[in-house]
Structure formats: structure tokens, C-alpha cells
C-alpha positions as CSV (number, residue, x, y, z in Angstrom):
1,M,-1.2,176.3,-9.0
2,K,-0.4,172.8,-8.0
3,S,-0.2,170.2,-10.8
4,L,-3.1,167.8,-10.7
5,F,-0.7,165.1,-11.8
6,G,2.0,165.7,-9.2
7,R,3.1,162.8,-6.8
8,R,2.7,163.1,-3.2
9,P,6.1,162.7,-1.5
10,R,6.6,159.0,0.0
11,R,6.7,159.0,3.7
12,H,9.2,156.6,5.5
13,V,7.7,154.5,8.2
14,S,9.9,152.7,10.7
15,R,8.9,149.1,11.1
16,P,10.3,146.8,13.8
17,T,12.9,144.1,12.6
18,R,11.5,140.6,12.5
19,T,13.8,137.8,13.7
20,R,13.4,134.1,13.3
21,R,14.6,131.7,15.9
22,L,17.0,128.7,14.6
23,L,15.6,125.5,15.4
24,M,18.3,122.9,16.3
25,E,17.5,119.1,16.8
26,S,20.0,116.4,18.3
27,L,21.1,113.9,15.7
28,E,21.5,110.2,16.3
29,N,25.0,109.0,17.1
30,R,27.2,108.1,14.0
31,F,30.1,105.7,14.0
32,L,32.9,105.3,11.3
33,L,32.6,101.8,10.1
34,S,35.9,100.0,10.1
35,A,37.2,96.4,10.1
36,E,40.6,95.8,11.6
37,P,42.2,92.5,11.0
38,L,44.9,91.7,13.6
39,V,47.2,88.7,13.5
40,T,49.3,87.5,16.5
41,L,52.2,85.0,16.2
42,D,53.0,82.2,18.5
43,V,56.1,80.4,17.8
44,P,58.4,78.2,20.0
45,Q,61.1,80.2,21.7
46,S,63.6,77.6,20.7
47,A,63.7,74.6,18.5
48,F,66.1,71.7,17.9
49,I,68.4,72.1,15.0
50,G,67.3,69.5,12.4
51,S,63.9,69.0,14.0
52,D,60.9,68.6,11.6
53,D,58.1,69.2,14.2
54,V,58.3,72.9,14.7
55,V,54.7,74.2,14.9
56,I,54.1,77.8,13.9
57,R,50.6,79.3,15.1
58,A,48.8,82.5,14.0
59,T,45.7,84.0,15.6
60,F,43.4,86.1,13.6
61,D,40.9,88.7,15.2
62,N,38.8,91.6,14.0
63,Q,39.2,94.5,16.4
64,G,37.2,96.9,14.5
65,T,33.6,97.9,14.5
66,S,32.3,96.5,11.4
67,I,32.2,93.2,9.4
68,G,35.2,92.3,7.2
69,Y,34.9,90.2,4.1
70,G,37.3,87.5,2.9
71,P,39.7,87.2,5.8
72,F,43.2,85.9,5.3
73,I,46.7,85.6,7.0
74,D,50.1,86.4,5.6
75,I,53.2,84.7,7.3
76,V,56.8,85.0,6.0
77,F,59.1,82.1,6.8
78,P,62.9,82.7,7.2
79,V,64.1,80.0,4.8
80,N,67.4,81.6,4.0
81,G,68.5,81.4,7.7
82,A,71.8,82.7,8.9
83,D,73.9,81.4,6.0
84,G,71.7,81.3,2.9
85,D,72.6,83.8,0.3
86,P,69.6,85.5,-1.5
87,E,71.8,86.4,-4.5
88,D,73.2,82.9,-4.9
89,P,70.4,80.1,-5.0
90,T,73.1,77.4,-5.0
91,E,74.0,78.4,-1.4
92,T,72.3,76.0,1.1
93,K,69.6,77.7,3.0
94,D,69.6,77.0,6.8
95,G,66.5,78.5,8.2
96,I,62.9,77.3,8.7
97,S,60.6,76.0,5.9
98,P,57.1,75.0,5.9
99,I,56.4,71.4,5.3
100,S,52.6,71.3,5.5
101,G,49.7,73.5,4.6
102,A,47.8,75.3,7.3
103,T,45.2,73.5,9.4
104,Y,42.4,75.0,11.5
105,L,40.9,72.7,14.1
106,G,42.8,69.9,12.5
107,Q,41.3,70.4,9.0
108,S,43.2,71.7,6.1
109,V,42.6,75.2,4.8
110,T,43.5,76.8,1.5
111,T,47.3,77.7,1.7
112,T,49.3,79.5,-0.9
113,E,53.2,79.4,-0.9
114,L,55.1,82.1,-2.8
115,V,59.0,82.0,-3.0
116,F,60.4,85.5,-3.3
117,P,62.4,85.7,-6.7
118,N,65.8,87.4,-7.3
119,D,64.6,90.4,-9.3
120,E,67.6,92.4,-8.4
121,D,70.5,92.2,-5.8
122,G,68.9,89.3,-3.9
123,F,65.5,90.9,-3.5
124,G,62.3,90.3,-5.3
125,C,58.4,90.7,-5.2
126,V,55.5,88.2,-5.6
127,T,51.8,89.2,-6.5
128,H,49.5,88.6,-3.6
129,P,46.6,86.2,-4.5
130,Y,44.0,88.3,-2.6
131,A,45.1,91.6,-1.7
132,V,44.0,94.4,-4.2
133,D,43.4,98.1,-4.3
134,E,42.1,100.6,-7.1
135,D,45.4,100.0,-9.1
136,G,45.2,96.3,-9.1
137,P,46.8,93.3,-7.1
138,L,49.3,94.2,-4.2
139,Q,52.8,92.9,-4.1
140,V,54.9,91.6,-1.2
141,C,58.8,91.9,-1.4
142,G,61.6,90.4,0.5
143,P,64.9,88.5,0.3
144,A,65.0,85.8,-2.5
145,G,64.4,82.4,-1.3
146,D,62.3,83.3,1.7
147,I,58.7,82.2,1.4
148,L,55.3,84.0,1.8
149,V,52.6,81.6,3.0
150,V,49.0,83.0,2.6
151,V,46.2,81.3,4.4
152,Q,42.5,81.8,3.4
153,L,40.5,81.4,6.3
154,P,37.3,79.3,6.1
155,F,35.0,82.1,6.6
156,G,33.3,84.3,4.2
157,S,33.3,87.2,6.7
158,F,34.5,88.0,10.2
159,T,32.5,89.9,12.7
160,P,34.1,92.1,15.7
161,D,32.5,89.8,18.2
162,Q,33.4,86.6,16.6
163,P,36.0,84.4,18.6
164,E,39.6,84.4,17.7
165,V,40.9,81.9,15.1
166,T,44.1,80.1,15.4
167,I,45.7,78.3,12.5
168,E,48.8,75.9,12.6
169,I,51.6,75.2,10.2
170,E,54.2,72.5,10.6
171,A,57.8,73.5,9.7
172,E,61.3,72.0,9.6
173,L,64.4,73.7,11.0
174,H,67.3,73.0,8.8
175,E,70.2,70.7,10.2
176,F,72.7,73.4,9.2
177,A,70.9,76.0,11.2
178,D,73.3,78.3,13.4
179,L,73.2,77.7,17.0
180,G,71.7,80.7,19.0
181,V,71.0,82.7,15.9
182,G,67.3,83.9,15.9
183,L,65.1,83.4,12.8
184,P,62.4,86.0,12.5
185,F,58.8,85.4,11.4
186,Y,56.5,88.3,10.2
187,A,52.8,88.3,9.8
188,R,49.7,90.4,9.1
189,G,46.1,89.9,8.3
190,G,43.6,91.3,5.8
191,F,40.1,91.4,4.5
192,Q,40.1,90.6,0.8
193,F,36.9,92.4,-0.1
194,G,36.9,95.1,2.5
195,L,33.6,96.2,4.1
196,D,31.3,94.5,1.8
197,P,31.2,91.1,0.0
198,L,31.5,92.6,-3.5
199,N,34.6,92.6,-5.7
200,N,34.8,96.4,-6.1
201,P,38.5,97.4,-5.1
202,S,38.1,100.8,-6.8
203,T,35.7,101.9,-4.0
204,D,36.2,99.2,-1.3
205,P,39.9,97.9,-1.5
206,T,41.4,95.2,0.6
207,I,41.9,96.1,4.3
208,L,45.2,95.1,5.8
209,T,46.5,95.1,9.4
210,G,47.3,98.9,10.3
211,G,50.9,99.6,9.8
212,S,51.6,96.7,7.4
213,E,50.4,98.1,4.2
214,G,53.9,98.4,2.8
215,S,55.2,95.8,0.2
216,D,58.4,95.2,2.3
217,F,57.5,92.5,4.9
218,S,60.2,93.7,7.3
219,T,58.0,96.7,8.0
220,W,55.1,94.6,9.2
221,G,54.4,95.1,12.9
222,E,53.9,91.6,14.1
223,D,57.1,89.6,14.3
224,A,58.6,86.8,16.4
225,E,61.5,84.5,16.3
226,V,62.8,81.0,16.8
227,I,66.2,80.4,18.3
228,P,68.0,77.2,17.1
229,T,69.2,75.1,19.9
230,V,71.3,71.8,20.2
231,M,70.5,70.6,23.8
232,T,68.0,71.1,26.6
233,M,67.6,70.0,30.0
234,D,64.8,69.1,32.4
235,K,64.9,68.6,36.2
236,T,62.2,67.0,38.2
237,Y,61.8,66.4,41.9
238,I,60.5,62.8,42.6
239,G,58.6,63.1,45.7
240,P,55.3,64.1,47.4
241,E,54.2,67.7,46.5
242,N,57.8,69.2,46.6
243,E,58.0,68.3,50.3
244,T,59.6,66.0,52.5
245,A,60.4,64.9,56.2
246,T,63.8,64.6,57.5
247,G,65.9,61.4,57.9
248,P,67.0,58.5,55.7
249,N,63.6,56.8,56.2
250,F,62.3,59.5,53.6
251,P,64.4,58.9,50.5
252,R,63.8,61.2,47.6
253,Q,65.1,61.7,43.9
254,Y,66.0,64.3,41.6
255,E,65.8,63.3,37.8
256,L,67.9,65.3,35.4
257,T,67.1,64.7,31.7
258,V,69.4,65.9,28.9
259,N,67.7,66.0,25.4
260,I,70.0,66.4,22.3
261,A,68.9,67.5,18.9
262,P,68.3,64.7,16.4
263,R,71.5,63.4,14.7
264,Q,73.6,66.0,16.5
265,T,76.7,64.7,18.4
266,I,77.9,66.2,21.7
267,E,81.3,65.3,23.0
268,N,82.7,65.5,26.5
269,L,79.2,66.1,27.9
270,R,79.3,67.1,31.5
271,I,76.3,66.9,33.8
272,I,76.7,69.4,36.8
273,D,74.4,70.1,39.8
274,G,74.6,72.7,42.4
275,F,73.5,71.0,45.6
276,D,72.4,73.0,48.7
277,N,74.1,72.2,52.0
278,N,71.2,70.5,53.6
279,I,70.7,67.2,51.8
280,V,72.8,63.8,51.9
281,V,73.3,62.3,48.4
282,T,73.1,58.6,48.6
283,G,73.3,57.4,45.0
284,I,73.7,58.6,41.5
285,T,72.7,56.5,38.5
286,V,73.4,57.6,35.0
287,T,71.8,56.0,31.7
288,T,72.3,57.2,28.0
289,T,71.2,56.2,24.5
290,E,74.9,55.3,23.7
291,H,77.0,52.5,25.1
292,D,79.7,54.8,26.4
293,D,80.1,54.3,30.2
294,P,79.7,57.7,32.1
295,T,82.8,58.7,34.0
296,D,83.6,60.9,37.0
297,I,80.5,59.9,38.8
298,P,81.3,61.0,42.5
299,A,81.4,58.5,45.4
300,V,78.5,58.5,47.6
301,P,77.1,59.2,50.1
302,F,78.3,62.8,50.5
303,G,76.9,66.0,52.0
304,P,75.7,68.1,53.6
305,E,78.2,70.3,51.6
306,V,78.1,73.8,50.3
307,F,78.3,74.0,46.4
308,N,78.2,77.5,45.0
309,F,76.7,76.9,41.6
310,D,78.7,79.8,40.2
311,N,82.0,78.5,41.3
312,D,82.0,75.0,42.8
313,Q,79.6,73.0,40.9
314,K,79.5,69.3,41.6
315,L,80.2,67.2,38.5
316,V,77.9,64.3,38.7
317,A,78.6,62.6,35.4
318,Q,80.6,62.9,32.2
319,I,79.8,61.1,29.0
320,P,82.6,60.9,26.2
321,E,80.1,61.2,23.3
322,V,76.3,61.2,22.7
323,T,74.4,61.5,19.5
324,G,70.9,62.9,20.0
325,T,67.5,61.4,19.4
326,G,65.6,64.5,20.3
327,A,64.5,63.3,23.8
328,D,65.8,61.5,26.9
329,D,69.3,61.0,25.7
330,V,70.9,61.1,29.0
331,I,69.0,60.5,32.4
332,V,70.5,61.1,35.8
333,L,68.9,59.9,38.9
334,I,70.2,61.5,42.1
335,D,68.9,59.7,45.4
336,F,69.1,61.8,48.5
337,Y,67.4,62.6,51.9
338,V,67.4,65.5,54.1
339,P,69.3,65.1,57.5
340,E,68.0,66.2,60.8
341,F,70.7,68.5,61.4
342,D,72.5,70.9,59.2
343,A,76.3,70.4,59.3
344,N,77.2,73.8,58.3
345,V,74.9,75.9,60.5
346,I,75.7,76.3,64.2
347,D,73.4,77.7,66.8
348,E,75.1,80.8,68.2
349,E,73.6,80.3,71.8
350,T,74.2,76.6,72.2
351,G,77.1,76.0,69.9
352,E,75.4,72.9,68.4
353,R,74.3,72.2,64.9
354,E,70.9,73.6,64.1
355,R,68.0,71.4,63.0
356,I,67.1,71.8,59.2
357,I,63.5,71.7,60.0
358,P,63.1,73.4,63.4
359,I,61.0,72.0,66.1
360,E,58.1,74.4,66.6
361,G,59.2,77.0,69.0
362,D,62.9,76.8,68.2
363,H,62.9,79.5,65.4
364,G,59.2,80.3,65.0
365,D,59.0,78.4,61.7
366,D,58.7,74.7,60.9
367,T,59.6,75.0,57.1
368,A,62.9,74.9,55.5
369,F,64.0,75.0,51.8
370,T,66.6,73.2,49.7
371,Y,67.7,74.9,46.4
372,N,69.1,72.8,43.5
373,D,70.4,74.1,40.2
374,A,71.8,72.0,37.3
375,R,73.5,72.4,34.1
376,A,74.7,70.4,31.0
377,R,77.7,71.5,29.0
378,G,79.5,69.9,26.3
379,D,81.6,70.3,22.8
380,W,79.5,70.5,19.7
381,Q,80.9,70.8,16.2
382,P,78.3,72.2,13.8
383,R,77.5,69.9,10.7
384,D,77.4,72.8,8.4
385,P,80.9,73.1,6.7
386,R,80.5,76.9,6.7
387,D,80.4,76.8,10.5
388,R,83.0,74.3,11.4
389,T,86.1,75.3,13.1
390,D,89.5,73.7,13.6
391,P,90.3,73.2,16.5
392,P,86.6,72.2,17.3
393,P,84.8,74.5,19.8
394,T,84.7,73.5,23.4
395,G,81.9,74.1,25.9
396,N,79.5,75.8,23.3
397,A,76.6,73.4,24.0
398,I,75.0,74.6,27.2
399,A,71.5,73.7,28.7
400,E,69.9,74.6,32.0
401,P,66.5,73.4,33.2
402,V,63.5,75.8,33.0
403,F,61.5,75.5,36.1
């Protein structure tokens, strides 16, 4: 007999498996916000020893995708120069020093100058006036005596599409600077407050130029150098559009100008020119800021002659001694004309001298060129007692025109 209270066995029924499709939607484009301060230096390639008109320029830009707040520029000036001793503050520094605060469009902007101290072994650190992180103000370190210049730009913020900004600082190159020894500058940029205008460095620290976050400024990526020089030379053709016709009825001139650094003295200054073989020199006039009469001015007229500038340069004047003013210390005027025939080129077919400017059809071209190089060379004894030699150096002051 079956129990009235027995349980019927459970039947297992197979049911189909239910699936749910995953719904995926495209999201909006997301960009990582960043502000990237970039500074580019623009310094003169060379500057006169002892000059006080050296202009240092720095251009600031935001190359990121977001607004940066509190823009500033850091520039380190090489005050020590070649002979300054960071471990001995009594040693004369012969580099480049700032002599004015920074300007933007002719107007003064907030500028802070910080001299690196001698904390240890001629090296020291200063506290940056603006740059901070979650641990507090940042430091910049370098040789004792060099100067960190911090320029606060006159903008609360700087957008990525904002035009570049250039600031200028006037500087002085010491009269003891070493001839030809480059003086390096270093620079970087920053956003004091980072990506928002709040002073919250624990979550939004100062943003610095990429690669320049280190305290040692010599590791900063942007650098440029100024080379001290004692003499420069310019050469100008005085005539219509660098062209001339042939014959003595078309006189032309070259003007050679030698500029010597202020208060620097050049002895045995020789003005040299490398004439081409298709001009006739008819006169040479030399004027100087001194009363010493130039010597060794060649008799004129002469030419056409071949003067290979590397070997057989033509000495056009020699001045015993000139003390520089910084501009137009020696001026040489060379009068010349282009003759009709070249004295050094013979036509192989006719055996006659060739025309310098061919008649149309003679050679298929009615244009000819004359090339002319120049150089000034003299003896310069440095004013710095540490660099003077006995006997004095010879031929160490050299200048060539830059065309």
C-alpha cells in the first residue's frame, strides 16, 4: 500500500538557455588636458668685449592643449665667464651680467634676480619665487656667482592659441672676457599655478618645460651662447644694384669698415683685400678714429691682377695702433672700374684678350662676375692680467665681412 504522504519524484525538464546581448555605445572623444610651456632663446652670436648693449631675448609659448596659469620664464646668465672662480668670490668674474630688468613691448615686467650662493665646493641653490610642488617651493642650483633671472609674464593665463611673447633683457659683457670663448645661457618656462588659477600645489603643481624639471640648470634643454669678439668687419659695394657696366666712365667703390670693441686697442692692424682679376683699382683712401697715418697703401692704378685670397692677398693699408669705439674705427674706400678686356684670359681661337662682359653672341651670355674678399688682422693684448702674455700675441684679432 502506498503511503498517502509520499512525495512524487521531481521530473527534470530541460529549458532553452536565455542570452542577453551586450549593448555598446560609442563615447565622445576624450583628450588629456596639458599645458606645455616652451621658451626659445635669441642671443647675439657674438658681442664686443666690454660692451654694455648686449640684448638677450626669450620667447614664451604654450604648445599644449589646455590653458596654463601664471606663466614665467627662467634664464641663467653666465656671470662667472671663463676666468671667474665659483669657489673664490674675490676673483673677478668676466662673463655676461644683466644690467636691466626685463621688458615686454618696451614696458617693464616683474623681474627677480637670484645669485647662486657657494653652499659647497663652489655650487649652491636658490629658492624659486614661483615654482612649487606638493613638497613646497622648488630650488634651482648652479655655480656660485652665476645669476638666475625669473621673469613673471604680464598675463594671468596663457592659452595654446595665444601669440608668442618675447621679452628682452639688456646685459653687459665684461671687459676681461676671453676672446672666442663661448658663454652659455640656459632657459625654461613654467606655469606657476598649473592647469587652474588656484594655489593648490598638492593636486596641481607648477608645470615646467618638459625635460627641465631638474634643479641643476645645466640639464635644461634650451641653451645658446654668446662669443666674445674684439673686432668685426663690414664690406659694402657702392653702386647700382650690385651691377656695373665696363669702362672708366663707370667708377664704383668698395667700402671696408673695421669696428673694434670699445676701449680695446689693436696694434699693427692690417687691412687685406682679395681682388678678382677683372677690375682696375684707381684709388684707396683710409680714415681712422686715431691720428696715426696708415702705411703700406699700394700705388694705384693697378689691375687686372690675380690675387688668390688664401695666399697672395693684397695689403691695402696698415695702421700702427687703433683704440676702438665700437663702430667705424677704420674706413677704407677702394675706387675701381671694370675694364672692357680681361688681361688674364686669352681667347683660344683668336689669341686675343677676351671681353669681360661678352658681346651678345660671343659666348652666349652677357653677364660676368667679380668676386671680392676682405680681412682685417691685428695684434691684441687682453686687458685681463690673467690672460696677458709676454711677448704679446700676434695676429690673434681677425675679422672677416659677413655678406
